[in-house]
One Martini backbone bead per residue (centre of mass of N, CA, C, O) as a GRO file, in nm:
protein
  117
    1MET     BB    1   0.056   0.063  -0.019
    2THR     BB    2   0.296   0.261  -0.006
    3SER     BB    3   0.374   0.248  -0.305
    4ILE     BB    4   0.111   0.357  -0.421
    5SER     BB    5   0.114   0.625  -0.259
    6ARG     BB    6   0.382   0.729  -0.375
    7ILE     BB    7   0.293   0.735  -0.669
    8ALA     BB    8   0.051   0.921  -0.625
    9ALA     BB    9   0.214   1.159  -0.514
   10LEU     BB   10   0.384   1.201  -0.770
   11LEU     BB   11   0.149   1.249  -0.964
   12LEU     BB   12   0.024   1.486  -0.810
   13LEU     BB   13   0.269   1.668  -0.828
   14ALA     BB   14   0.268   1.688  -1.137
   15ILE     BB   15  -0.018   1.802  -1.169
   16ILE     BB   16   0.015   2.049  -0.987
   17THR     BB   17   0.249   2.174  -1.140
   18PHE     BB   18   0.106   2.208  -1.407
   19ALA     BB   19  -0.142   2.374  -1.305
   20THR     BB   20   0.037   2.609  -1.180
   21LEU     BB   21   0.250   2.666  -1.447
   22SER     BB   22   0.060   2.682  -1.659
   23PRO     BB   23  -0.127   2.802  -1.867
   24ILE     BB   24  -0.444   2.892  -1.797
   25GLN     BB   25  -0.575   2.745  -2.057
   26LEU     BB   26  -0.443   2.449  -1.966
   27ARG     BB   27  -0.595   2.438  -1.721
   28PRO     BB   28  -0.789   2.263  -1.539
   29HIS     BB   29  -1.160   2.273  -1.517
   30LEU     BB   30  -1.395   2.180  -1.245
   31GLY     BB   31  -1.427   2.464  -1.086
   32ASP     BB   32  -1.355   2.604  -0.828
   33ALA     BB   33  -1.041   2.701  -0.756
   34ASN     BB   34  -1.035   2.641  -0.447
   35MET     BB   35  -1.144   2.352  -0.473
   36GLU     BB   36  -0.923   2.242  -0.651
   37ARG     BB   37  -0.689   2.298  -0.465
   38ALA     BB   38  -0.790   2.145  -0.218
   39LEU     BB   39  -0.823   1.866  -0.345
   40ALA     BB   40  -0.535   1.825  -0.444
   41TYR     BB   41  -0.399   1.860  -0.155
   42ILE     BB   42  -0.551   1.644  -0.006
   43LEU     BB   43  -0.454   1.409  -0.182
   44PHE     BB   44  -0.154   1.461  -0.142
   45GLY     BB   45  -0.149   1.434   0.168
   46LEU     BB   46  -0.268   1.152   0.180
   47ALA     BB   47  -0.048   1.008   0.014
   48LEU     BB   48   0.184   1.085   0.202
   49ALA     BB   49   0.075   0.957   0.465
   50LEU     BB   50   0.057   0.663   0.341
   51GLY     BB   51   0.360   0.652   0.223
   52PHE     BB   52   0.471   0.811   0.511
   53PRO     BB   53   0.392   0.716   0.824
   54SER     BB   54   0.685   0.796   0.981
   55ARG     BB   55   0.675   1.113   0.833
   56VAL     BB   56   0.514   1.366   0.939
   57MET     BB   57   0.692   1.621   0.938
   58GLN     BB   58   0.794   1.595   0.646
   59THR     BB   59   0.515   1.611   0.510
   60LEU     BB   60   0.434   1.884   0.618
   61LEU     BB   61   0.673   2.044   0.501
   62PHE     BB   62   0.642   1.960   0.206
   63VAL     BB   63   0.354   2.063   0.142
   64CYS     BB   64   0.418   2.358   0.218
   65ALA     BB   65   0.658   2.401   0.025
   66VAL     BB   66   0.511   2.344  -0.238
   67ALA     BB   67   0.297   2.560  -0.216
   68GLY     BB   68   0.493   2.802  -0.195
   69PHE     BB   69   0.679   2.753  -0.442
   70LEU     BB   70   0.467   2.740  -0.669
   71GLU     BB   71   0.352   3.017  -0.612
   72PHE     BB   72   0.616   3.174  -0.654
   73LEU     BB   73   0.662   3.086  -0.959
   74GLN     BB   74   0.422   3.270  -1.069
   75ILE     BB   75   0.578   3.538  -1.092
   76PHE     BB   76   0.725   3.443  -1.380
   77ASP     BB   77   0.428   3.445  -1.493
   78PRO     BB   78   0.238   3.669  -1.669
   79GLY     BB   79  -0.046   3.487  -1.658
   80ARG     BB   80   0.005   3.486  -1.355
   81HIS     BB   81  -0.062   3.461  -0.991
   82ALA     BB   82   0.065   3.544  -0.678
   83ARG     BB   83  -0.069   3.419  -0.362
   84VAL     BB   84  -0.087   3.383  -0.032
   85LEU     BB   85  -0.371   3.262  -0.004
   86ASP     BB   86  -0.325   3.024  -0.195
   87ALA     BB   87  -0.096   2.894  -0.033
   88LEU     BB   88  -0.265   2.855   0.227
   89VAL     BB   89  -0.481   2.674   0.108
   90LYS     BB   90  -0.291   2.450   0.015
   91ALA     BB   91  -0.154   2.388   0.286
   92ALA     BB   92  -0.411   2.328   0.449
   93ALA     BB   93  -0.506   2.095   0.268
   94GLY     BB   94  -0.256   1.918   0.303
   95VAL     BB   95  -0.285   1.889   0.610
   96ALA     BB   96  -0.564   1.761   0.601
   97GLY     BB   97  -0.472   1.510   0.442
   98ILE     BB   98  -0.276   1.411   0.659
   99LEU     BB   99  -0.483   1.383   0.885
  100LEU     BB  100  -0.658   1.180   0.738
  101GLY     BB  101  -0.436   0.966   0.711
  102ARG     BB  102  -0.390   0.930   1.016
  103LEU     BB  103  -0.677   0.832   1.077
  104ILE     BB  104  -0.668   0.584   0.897
  105LEU     BB  105  -0.424   0.448   1.032
  106ALA     BB  106  -0.548   0.431   1.316
  107ALA     BB  107  -0.799   0.265   1.241
  108ALA     BB  108  -0.642   0.025   1.121
  109GLY     BB  109  -0.487  -0.042   1.381
  110ARG     BB  110  -0.735  -0.099   1.557
  111ALA     BB  111  -0.856  -0.322   1.380
  112ALA     BB  112  -0.609  -0.512   1.396
  113ALA     BB  113  -0.610  -0.541   1.709
  114ARG     BB  114  -0.896  -0.674   1.726
  115ARG     BB  115  -0.826  -0.927   1.546
  116ASN     BB  116  -0.530  -0.940   1.721
  117PRO     BB  117  -0.507  -1.000   2.061
   0.00000   0.00000   0.00000
């Protein structure tokens, strides 16, 4: 499961990077921009949490760094705009995804402990 989650995290990072840095007309549009950002980073954080279950602090720092760095890189694209609020939404959603992953791991651990007393 961790290998699949790590591959998913890598694919999500590639998709997020493309959507963040590509020309605005090439970016996929699924709905409200903040909802798209939040969903992408929740899934990214979840995949990181499941892929690296013993590295909570590193995953938290990584998801926040990715959000900030990719937002910063938008400064150099004349068709895009870098906003602190967007970076904060992305980072908060990534942290929420990591917390969701930690809850899933804890529930799975409790279920396994009940099955094997």
